[in-house]
N, C-alpha and C positions, 0 to 999 in steps of 0.2 A: 378514402385515402387521398391526401392532398397531392396534386400534381406537382412535379418539379418545375421550378421557375425557368423560363427561357433565358439563355445566357449567350447565345451565338448570334452572329450577324443575320442569319436566316430566321431567327426567332425561335428555333428549335433548341430544346435543352440538350446539352452535351451528354453523351452516354458515358458509362464508366470506362468503356474501351477507349473512347476519344480522350477522356481525362487522363487515362493511364499513359497514353502516348505523349500528351503534353507534359506530364510529370517527368518522363524520361529526359526531356530537354530542359527542365527547369529546376528539379529538386535533386539535391545531392544523393548519390546512390547509397550512401551509408545510412540514410534514414529509411528504415524498413516499415512495412505494414503487414498486418495479419492476412487481410483479404484484399483483392484487387478492385473491389467495388467502392464507389464513392457515395458518401452519405448525403441524402437530401433532407431528411428530418428524422427525429427520434422522440419517443416519449414512453414513459412507463417501462415496460420490459421489451420493447421492440425498437429496431432500427430499420429504416427504409432507404434504399439507395436511389440514385437519380433515374434508374431504369424501372423503378416501382417495385423492386424485389424487397421482401421483408425478411429480417432475421429476428429470431428470439435472441435476446441479449443476455448471455451468461458471462459478460466481461465488464460491463459498466465502466468502460474507459479505464480499465485496470483499477477498479474499486473507487472510482471518482464520483460517478453519477448515482450515488446511493439513494438520493431522493428522486431519481428519475431525471431524464432530460427535460429541460424547460418546465421545471416544477413551478406551479402557479405563483407561490409566494416569492420564489427566487426571481421569476420574470418581473413581477410587480416591483420588487425592491430594486432590481437593477435599472429598470426603466425610470423609476423615480430619482435614483441617484444620478443617472446620466443627465437628466434634465437640470440637476442642481450644479454639479461640477464633476469632472472626470479625474482630475489629478491636481494636487498641490505639492506633493511630497510631504509626508508627515514630519520629516525632519526640518522642513521649512515653515510650513503653515499647518499645524495639526487640526484634527477634526474628531468629532465625537465617536463615529463608528469604529475607529481604530481602538479607542478606549473601551467601547462596549464589547467588542470581540474579545479583548484581553480579559475583561471581567468575566465573560462567559467561560472562557477556557480555564481561568483560575478556579472557577466554581465547579466545573465538570470533571476535570482531570483528577486522578487518584491522589489522596492525601489531604488531611485536614489542616495542614500547616499553611502559613502565609505564603503566597505565590506571586510571581510576576511573570509577564509574557512579553515576547517581542515577535513581530510579524515579518515574514519574508515571502518569497515568491514560489519556491519549490521545495520538495522534500530534501533534496541534496543541500540546498542552502540552509535548511533547518538543522540538518545533521552537522554541517560545518560550523554553524554558530554554536551548537551545543558543545562541540569539542572546544571551541574558543572559550566559552564560559567556564568549562571544567578546568582547562589548563590555567586560565587566568586566576580562578578562585583558589586552586590548590597549589599553584606554582610548580606542578609536576608535568613532565612531558609525555608520558606513555599513554596510549589508548589501547585497550584490549577489546577485540572483536571475536567472532566465532566462525567456525567452518560453516559453509553454505550461506553466509550472510550476504545480503544486498542492501547497500545504503546510498547508491547514487552513481552519477557518471562524471562528476567533477574530479580534479586531480586527487584531492584528499579523499573523497568518497569512493573513488576507484580503488584506492589503497585499502580502504575499509571493507570493500566488497571482495568476496571470495572467488567468484567465477571469472575465469579468463575470457572465454568467448561468449558473447561478443563484446563484453564490457571493457576489458583491459588490454586486449591483444595489441601489442606494438604501440601503446599509448604512454609507456613509461619514459623516464623514471618517475616513480610515485613518491608521495610524501612519506617521511620517515616516522619512526617511533610508533609504528603500528604493529601489534602482536596478536596472533591468532591462536585460539585454543579450541578444543573439540566442543561441539554442540551436543546436547541431548537429542538423539535421533532414535526413538524407540525401535523402529523397524530394523535399524542397522547397528544397534548398540550392544547386541549380545546379551540383552536382559538387564542392563544397568538400570537401577532406580534413579529417580530424579536427584536424590541426595548423593548417590554414588557418582553420577555424571558430573554434578557440581564439584564434588571433591576432586575428581580427576582434573577438571579445568583449573581449580584453585591451586592445586599442587604445581601445575605447569606455570601458572602466573608467578607464584612465589619463588620457584626455582629459576625460571628463565628471565623474568622481568624484575621481580622484587616489588612487593606491595607498596613500598615507600616511593616508588617511581611512577606509580599508576595514577593518572589524573582521572580517567573515566573507564568504566566498563559499559560498553554499548551493545545492546541486544534487542532483537525483535522478539516480542513475547510469543508470537507465532511467525516463523520465517515466511517471507513472501516468495520472491523470485527463487530462493533456495529450495523450494519444493513444498510450501505450506507445512513445514515441519512443526508439529506441536510437541514441545518438550514434555518429558515425563513429569507427573505431578511432584512438586517439591523442588524441582530444579531452579526455578526462578526465585522462590523464597530463600533457598540456601545461598544463592549468589547475592541476593539483596542483603542478607545477614552478614556475609563476608565483607561486602563493600562497606557497610556501615562500620564494622569493626576496624577496617583498614583505612578509613578516611578517604575512600574512593567514591567518586560521583557515579551513581547508578543511573544510566541513561536508557530509557525505554524508547525504542524507535517504533512508534505506533502509527507510522505514516499510512500503512495499508490496513492495519488492524483496528484503527480508531473509528470513532463516530458510528457506533452501533453495529459495525460490520460483523463482529463475532458473537452477537447476542447480548452484549452489554455495551455501555458507552465506550469503554476501553478494555483491551484484552487483559491488562494487568488486574482488573477488577476480579477476574475469575479465581485468582489465588490470593487476593488481598494484598498484592504487592504495591508499595507506594514508591515510585521512582523519585529520585532527586530532580531529574529533568525528563521531560517528555518531548519528543519531536512529532509534529503533526503536519498533515497536508491532505492530499487526495480528497477524501469525502467531506472536507471541511466547508466547501463553498459551492456545492452544487454544479461543479464543472468549471468555475473560474479559478485562475491561478492564485493560490494563497497557501501559506505555510506558517508554522509558528514553533517557537520553543517556549514551553511553559515549565516553571520549576520553582524550587525553594527561593524565597525572596532574598535570602542572604547570598545565594550563589549568583542569581541573576543581577542583583544590585552591586556585586563586587566589581563588575566591569565599569571602567571609566566612561564618562559621558562622551558620546561620539564613537565608542568602540563597537556598537551594534547598530545596524540599520541597513539602508540601501534605497536607491531612488524610488523603486516601485513597491518596496515592501509594505504590505498593508494598504494597497491601493483602495480608495474609497468605494469603487464599484465592487471589488472583491469582498470588502468588508460588509457591504450591504447584502451581498449574496450569502455570506457566511451567517449573518444574523438570521436571515430568512431560512437558511438551511437548518440551523439549530432549532429554530421555532418549529419547522416542519417535522423534524425528528421527534421533538417532544409531543407535538399534537397527534401524530400518527403512530406513536410508540414504535419507532422503527427498530429499536432493540428487540422488542417482542416480535416484530415482523421477521427479523433475522432468525430468531429461534424457530419460528413457524417454517421458514424456508428449510432450515436444517431438518425439522421433523418430517417434512414432505419429501425432500430430495435424498436424504441419507438412506432410507429404505430402498429407493430405486437403485442407488449406487451399490448397496450391499447385494441386491438381487443380481446385478451384473457380475459382481465379484464371485458370487456363489457358482455361477456357471462358466466363468471365464478365468482359467488358471493364470492368465497374464496379470491379473490384478492382485498385487501383493498386499495392498492396504487401502482402505477408505479412511480418510482422516479430515480433521478440520473442526471448526466451531462456527455456529451460526450460518451466515451466508458467505463463509470463506472455507470452501470444501475442495477436496482433491482426491484423486486416485493415482496411485503409483503403479506403473507397469514394469514387469520384469519378464525374463525368459522363464517359461513355466518350470516349476520345481526348483528354482534358484532365486537368488537376490541380485542376479546380473541385470542391470538396467536395460530396458528395451526402448530406446528413443525412436527407433524406426516405426514400431507399432504405434507409439504415442503420436507421432507426426501423422501417420496414416489415418488414425481414428479422428484426430482433430480436423484433418482435411475433409474427411467424410462428413463430419458435422457441418462444416462450412458449406459444402456442396448441397446439403439437405436443408440449409436455412437456420442453423444454430451457430452462433458466434461463441467459440470457446478459445481458451488460451492454454499454452503449455508452459512449463517452468521446470525448475529443478537443476541442481548442479549437473546431473547426468542427462537432462533433457527428456526425462521419462515420466513426467507428472502432468496429468490433465487437471487444470484448476478451474473452479467455477465461482464466479463473483457476480451473481445477478443483482440488478438494482433492488434495493430493499422494498420498493413499491411494486415489484412484479406481481401480477395476479396469479392466483392458484392455477387458473387455466393456462396461462402462458408458461408457468413453471412446469406443469404437467406435459404440455406439448414439447417443451425443450427436453424433458427427461425421455419422452418417447423417441425423439430424434437421436438422442445420445445412445439409447438402448439399441436402436437400429444400426448405428454406426459401429458398434462393437460386433455386430453380426450374430 
């Protein structure tokens, strides 16, 4: 284990407790953290803090470090790029790596049609720009989103996001022409099929918004912050078919589901859905900030020159990291690794569910898995038990996250390079936390 580097006048490394005190005087209170420990180094499936304590990582920086922290190809690519140049702004003096990333995204994302891409910094930026493209290309104002959705923290993406606390509370007023319809949520849908849930949503859109007013239908193929909700089979294809018939731009938010996380390169692949536009971020660049919108050439090229961009969008260091990340995913078959994680972890989660009546459902795909907790014998959410179990995991050395509109879902997002041994130890700790 590598020792933390000295950073104080005395030469001793600061402890997490000392850093936490400094944080209170320096960092805005509104920025939260899951654990009070401060990271010194991380790799593969573990994180080690400045006190030398190690956690099994079932968070991956919220699905970002899919190739692991400090992945060798990423480190090498970043180091080489820093030595060449760090920034010119692609809109001022362009460079090859931006073009190469766009070429890769055009080839990897669903759909055999001609595509174009544009690069940004964050998932929220990608979503905002997808809405810009859809509105510009169609000349329509309305955007349809879904219950339990999460799309970001900017003004527009807060309007698109369903959950009030902590994302929207007292931050309004929000952007207009946003309309919300029910999601397919099999556990809470009363037995609706995917087709029936889609018909319910479409009826509301046509009655309350009017198809001719809708620029975009924006959906996460598997909802993230909303609770890792996997829609019933047929839901996404039915919405895709309606959008095509209505001239509505179908936008898949693959920010959390993309880049091998669900056992395929993108979650839309599981049902053969081809979005008009895809928003991308998180796992794209091995931990560096990068995001993208990729989609049909005629839509992306409809925007006037200068209408898309940003000072840091597609920064050359992030682009170098993205190319190395994609190469690593190919070389290590991380889509296959995600399927293996599912095959190993799901039986452990189901065993917990069989003995613990608080677990209403085990769900997810690949290395994007969750359990939803309720009061036994009901579907009443139990956020208190969820928080307590997650805290017990943290105390034992397993880094987990909670999510869901009701705060009652434990989600698991291990790095795709986590070893079987690390995954097994994490499952043991989780099992013990349930008691």
